[in-house]
DRENKOLFI-741225 format. One line per 3 residues: their letters; for each residue x, y, z of C-alpha. Coordinates in Angstrom, 2 decimals, decimal comma, m for minus. Example, Ala and Ser with C-alpha at 12.3 -4.5 7.8 and 13.67 -1.06 7.14 Angstrom:
# residues 2
AS	12,30/m4,50/7,80; 13,67/m1,06/7,14 .
This chain:
# residues 343
MFV	m10,81/m20,56/m6,42; m13,66/m18,01/m6,35; m14,73/m15,05/m4,24 .
GKL	m17,74/m15,57/m1,96; m20,43/m13,87/m4,06; m19,55/m15,72/m7,24 .
AAI	m19,20/m18,98/m5,33; m22,69/m18,55/m3,88; m24,13/m18,12/m7,38 .
LSG	m22,25/m21,07/m8,87; m22,68/m23,54/m6,01; m26,26/m22,67/m5,04 .
AGG	m25,26/m22,27/m1,37; m26,17/m18,66/m0,80; m27,21/m16,58/2,16 .
ASC	m25,21/m16,72/5,39; m23,82/m20,19/4,74; m20,37/m21,54/3,98 .
QMC	m19,85/m22,78/0,44; m17,20/m25,29/1,55; m19,00/m27,03/4,43 .
TAT	m22,61/m27,73/5,38; m22,44/m25,90/8,72; m25,26/m23,43/9,33 .
HKD	m24,76/m19,90/10,60; m25,68/m21,13/14,08; m23,16/m23,99/13,82 .
LKD	m20,33/m21,53/13,24; m20,50/m20,53/16,92; m20,85/m24,07/18,27 .
RNL	m17,76/m24,73/20,40; m18,03/m28,52/20,18; m18,15/m28,41/16,39 .
ALE	m15,23/m25,98/16,32; m13,26/m28,33/18,56; m13,93/m31,26/16,23 .
GFP	m13,20/m29,17/13,16; m15,22/m28,22/10,10; m14,20/m30,50/7,20 .
INR	m14,72/m29,36/3,61; m17,68/m31,65/2,95; m19,82/m29,72/0,47 .
NIA	m19,61/m31,51/m2,87; m21,13/m30,13/m6,05; m21,78/m33,64/m7,40 .
DTI	m23,88/m34,47/m4,33; m25,84/m31,24/m4,75; m26,61/m31,99/m8,39 .
ELF	m27,71/m35,51/m7,48; m29,92/m34,11/m4,72; m31,80/m31,89/m7,14 .
SHI	m32,20/m34,74/m9,62; m34,37/m36,58/m7,06; m36,52/m33,58/m6,12 .
DDI	m39,89/m33,45/m7,86; m41,27/m30,26/m6,30; m38,55/m27,59/m6,28 .
ESF	m40,81/m24,91/m4,79; m41,68/m27,09/m1,80; m37,98/m27,85/m1,28 .
FAL	m37,01/m24,18/m1,10; m39,95/m23,56/1,25; m38,20/m25,73/3,85 .
STN	m36,08/m24,24/6,60; m32,45/m23,38/5,91; m31,12/m26,43/7,75 .
ERF	m33,50/m28,85/6,01; m32,44/m27,72/2,54; m28,71/m27,71/3,45 .
NLT	m28,41/m23,93/3,09; m29,19/m24,13/m0,64; m30,98/m21,15/m2,20 .
HQP	m31,07/m22,27/m5,85; m29,86/m25,04/m8,11; m26,09/m25,07/m8,75 .
ISE	m24,73/m23,68/m12,00; m21,23/m25,11/m11,77; m20,29/m28,76/m12,18 .
INI	m17,00/m28,47/m10,29; m16,35/m27,96/m6,59; m16,19/m24,35/m5,49 .
HPA	m13,54/m23,11/m3,02; m14,37/m19,50/m2,13; m11,25/m18,77/m0,10 .
SPL	m9,92/m15,42/m1,30; m6,42/m14,43/m0,14; m6,99/m10,69/m0,62 .
HSY	m10,52/m10,59/0,77; m9,43/m12,66/3,76; m7,25/m9,69/4,74 .
TGV	m9,98/m7,08/4,29; m12,78/m9,21/5,76; m10,86/m10,14/8,92 .
FRW	m9,62/m6,56/9,28; m13,18/m5,21/9,22; m14,36/m7,89/11,65 .
FNF	m11,60/m6,98/14,11; m12,47/m3,30/13,76; m16,14/m3,98/14,52 .
LVY	m15,09/m5,94/17,58; m13,11/m2,95/18,80; m15,92/m0,51/17,94 .
HRI	m18,04/m2,25/20,59; m15,30/m1,23/23,06; m15,96/m4,56/24,86 .
EKF	m18,63/m2,86/26,93; m21,82/m3,64/25,06; m22,23/m7,41/24,96 .
TWS	m24,26/m7,70/21,79; m23,17/m7,59/18,16; m25,00/m4,64/16,59 .
PTS	m22,84/m2,71/14,10; m25,77/m0,51/13,02; m26,84/0,73/16,45 .
PVI	m26,38/4,48/17,20; m24,05/3,71/20,12; m21,72/1,66/17,94 .
KES	m21,81/4,27/15,18; m20,69/6,94/17,63; m17,91/4,68/18,86 .
MKF	m16,96/4,00/15,24; m16,64/7,71/14,43; m14,55/8,33/17,54 .
LQT	m12,16/5,46/16,81; m11,84/6,39/13,12; m10,73/9,89/14,08 .
FIQ	m8,49/8,61/16,87; m6,77/6,03/14,64; m6,23/8,54/11,85 .
EKT	m4,65/11,05/14,25; m2,34/8,48/15,84; m1,36/6,34/12,83 .
GLK	m2,44/8,26/9,73; m4,66/5,37/8,60; m8,18/6,00/7,32 .
VDQ	m10,20/3,01/8,49; m13,71/2,07/7,28; m14,33/5,46/5,70 .
PNS	m16,00/6,02/2,29; m13,65/6,74/m0,60; m14,14/8,47/m3,92 .
SGG	m14,65/5,23/m5,89; m17,70/4,14/m3,90; m15,90/1,68/m1,62 .
TTS	m14,16/2,06/1,71; m10,65/2,97/2,76; m10,17/m0,44/4,41 .
TGN	m8,33/m1,83/1,41; m5,97/m4,75/1,13; m2,93/m2,50/1,51 .
VAR	m4,32/m0,95/4,71; m5,16/m4,39/6,11; m1,68/m5,68/5,33 .
RTF	m0,10/m2,73/7,06; m2,18/m3,15/10,19; m1,50/m6,90/10,35 .
SDD	2,22/m6,42/9,82; 4,95/m6,42/12,46; 4,26/m2,74/13,09 .
TEY	2,45/m2,57/16,46; 1,49/1,10/16,19; m2,07/0,28/15,14 .
LEC	m2,50/m2,39/17,83; m1,24/m0,10/20,60; m3,58/2,62/19,37 .
ILS	m6,76/0,55/19,51; m5,87/m1,26/22,75; m5,67/2,10/24,51 .
TVV	m9,40/2,60/23,84; m10,79/m0,67/25,28; m11,32/m1,94/28,80 .
TQY	m8,00/m2,89/30,42; m8,98/m6,47/31,29; m9,63/m7,30/27,61 .
RPI	m6,39/m5,90/26,21; m4,32/m9,13/26,58; m6,91/m11,31/24,86 .
LSK	m7,41/m8,80/22,04; m3,65/m8,61/21,58; m3,48/m12,42/21,39 .
IYT	m6,28/m12,64/18,82; m4,70/m9,89/16,75; m1,26/m11,53/16,79 .
QLS	m2,57/m14,98/15,87; m4,78/m13,63/13,08; m1,78/m11,73/11,75 .
AIL	0,30/m14,92/11,61; m2,49/m16,95/9,99; m3,17/m14,32/7,33 .
RVF	0,48/m14,02/6,38; 0,86/m17,79/6,08; m2,37/m18,06/4,10 .
NSS	m1,20/m15,34/1,69; 2,35/m16,67/1,32; 3,92/m18,71/m1,46 .
HKV	6,10/m20,85/0,83; 5,78/m24,43/2,04; 3,47/m24,48/5,05 .
NTL	3,53/m26,63/8,18; m0,15/m27,49/7,82; m0,35/m29,30/11,17 .
GLG	0,96/m26,25/13,01; m1,31/m23,96/11,00; m4,33/m26,11/11,79 .
NLC	m3,58/m26,04/15,53; m3,12/m22,28/15,46; m6,38/m21,76/13,55 .
KDT	m8,34/m24,00/15,93; m6,88/m22,27/18,99; m7,78/m18,84/17,57 .
YLV	m11,30/m20,02/16,75; m11,85/m21,31/20,30; m10,35/m18,19/21,91 .
ILD	m12,79/m16,00/19,98; m15,78/m18,17/20,93; m14,76/m18,34/24,61 .
SFP	m13,78/m14,68/25,03; m16,47/m13,02/22,92; m19,44/m15,37/22,57 .
WAS	m21,65/m12,39/21,65; m19,49/m11,46/18,65; m20,51/m12,52/15,16 .
MTL	m18,52/m15,25/13,43; m18,44/m13,99/9,84; m18,07/m16,35/6,91 .
TLH	m14,72/m14,85/5,94; m13,33/m15,44/9,42; m14,86/m18,94/9,55 .
KLL	m13,34/m19,93/6,19; m9,92/m18,67/7,23; m9,87/m20,40/10,62 .
AHS	m11,82/m23,55/9,77; m10,74/m24,40/6,22; m7,39/m22,76/5,43 .
EEL	m5,32/m25,69/6,71; m7,21/m28,31/4,69; m7,42/m26,04/1,66 .
IRE	m3,65/m25,46/1,60; m2,85/m29,13/2,25; m5,29/m30,72/m0,20 .
SNA	m5,62/m28,11/m2,94; m2,14/m26,62/m3,21; 0,34/m29,29/m2,05 .
SYG	0,87/m27,55/1,33; 1,92/m24,24/m0,23; 0,39/m20,88/0,63 .
LKA	m2,32/m19,47/m1,63; m0,60/m16,29/m2,75; m0,69/m17,48/m6,38 .
FSE	m4,51/m17,51/m6,21; m4,84/m13,93/m5,00; m7,56/m11,92/m6,72 .
EST	m5,55/m8,67/m6,72; m5,08/m8,74/m10,50; m8,83/m8,98/m11,12 .
ESC	m9,56/m6,34/m8,49; m7,26/m3,96/m10,36; m9,61/m4,25/m13,37 .
NKL	m12,62/m2,86/m11,51; m12,21/0,58/m13,07; m12,09/m1,03/m16,52 .
VRK	m15,23/m3,04/m15,77; m17,09/0,14/m14,79; m15,91/1,87/m17,95 .
YRE	m16,85/m1,03/m20,23; m20,22/m1,57/m18,57; m21,26/2,06/m18,87 .
NLA	m19,89/2,95/m22,29; m18,72/m0,07/m24,28; m21,18/m2,90/m23,64 .
RKV	m24,67/m3,71/m24,87; m27,47/m3,13/m22,40; m30,27/m5,15/m23,98 .
SFE	m29,81/m7,90/m21,38; m27,63/m8,80/m18,42; m26,09/m11,72/m20,32 .
TNI	m24,98/m9,65/m23,33; m23,68/m6,91/m21,03; m21,48/m9,35/m19,12 .
MDI	m20,37/m11,02/m22,36; m19,17/m7,73/m23,86; m17,31/m6,85/m20,66 .
FVR	m15,66/m10,26/m20,57; m14,56/m10,06/m24,22; m13,01/m6,64/m23,72 .
LTS	m11,21/m7,74/m20,56; m9,74/m10,83/m22,23; m8,62/m8,73/m25,20 .
QSD	m6,35/m6,75/m22,84; m3,97/m9,71/m22,63; m4,63/m11,46/m25,94 .
PTL	m1,18/m12,22/m27,44; m2,33/m11,55/m31,01; m3,89/m8,19/m30,24 .
VNY	m0,96/m7,14/m28,06; 1,31/m7,37/m31,12; m0,73/m4,64/m32,80 .
RRI	m0,32/m2,15/m29,97; 1,53/1,02/m30,85; 4,97/1,19/m29,29 .
LTC	5,84/4,67/m28,07; 9,29/5,91/m29,09; 11,36/8,97/m28,30 .
ERC	11,05/11,76/m30,88; 14,77/12,56/m30,58; 16,47/9,16/m30,67 .
DQS	13,64/6,96/m31,99; 14,18/4,45/m29,14; 11,47/2,88/m26,96 .
GHT	11,43/2,60/m23,18; 11,12/6,29/m22,34; 8,76/9,09/m23,35 .
TRS	9,43/12,42/m25,01; 7,86/14,23/m22,06; 10,97/13,51/m20,02 .
KYW	13,35/12,80/m22,89; 16,35/14,58/m21,39; 16,22/13,13/m17,87 .
NAM	15,36/9,62/m19,07; 18,21/9,87/m21,55; 20,63/10,64/m18,74 .
NNQ	19,42/7,50/m16,97; 21,33/4,80/m18,89; 19,93/5,80/m22,29 .
KTC	23,28/5,99/m24,08; 21,82/6,02/m27,56; 19,58/8,95/m26,76 .
IQT	22,47/10,86/m25,15; 24,59/10,49/m28,26; 21,75/11,70/m30,44 .
LFT	21,08/14,67/m28,20; 24,70/15,83/m28,20; 25,00/15,25/m31,94 .
TLN	22,06/17,55/m32,65; 22,91/20,06/m29,94; 25,07/22,21/m32,19 .
SNT	22,48/22,41/m34,96; 19,35/22,64/m32,79; 19,64/24,79/m29,69 .
DCL	16,03/23,98/m28,70; 16,72/20,26/m28,31; 16,92/20,38/m24,53 .
S	14,20/22,98/m23,99 .
């Protein structure tokens, strides 16, 4: 299981193409293909065999995208790549839905960078923050955006405050269909990110219905790869790759939490003579964080008063009162001889 960018590098299927099927970007909005379904038919073994029969690589990459099967370079991996990311499915679908609302269903063309859409975006960001307290699609201090996984989960939860807020800003005739799309995406995302046994047949029908509703209601809207992977491949991915269980166990949240460490290691603790050595040093330092041998050498912090671990000296008194019986006994024993013990 890989995120989209890494999957594109490993599989060779880059650009605006799906790394799990051979559908082109134009095919993603084909209603007949969506009705038939998009099977996971991209195989890394077939790709490697294809390149073994090509004599002129430069001429091959000079072909159109469809003629070269959306390949941008030779594959690096020798195993099949499944770039379906549980966490990024939340954030990617959340941003897509926001962009749909930013158009206010009045301008029938998908242009997120146009001045009109940017003005609508600023208005809705302020309006949503005032009504719900959520900061949506705004820059944060770490260089990313405020549309994080936690924000996406909250908006796709049972709480309808966010939905009611955005529906009040769009044309009345489109409110029911937007509410339906939002509700069905919410159900699909929660099943996809669960750890329970999934009714894959029901999930597949729900995904296909949502896909067709989007194409029929908003044919001008972009079908992003994240949305396509969720609606077109989640049912088969759960059924074939994880014994019909949700993909919560494959969530990339743990690796995302290491981003600040990666920035620190890359800037200060890794060689910069080449990209390869830089990545190697970062990888070694990240793996050392959980190495069982090195973990045994970590210093264990103990209380200065009772010499017990599990609480710090900064809050020695209050932590001691919280089920730290040994520390309490030590404190009261030394209280008579040391009046500064509790200061």
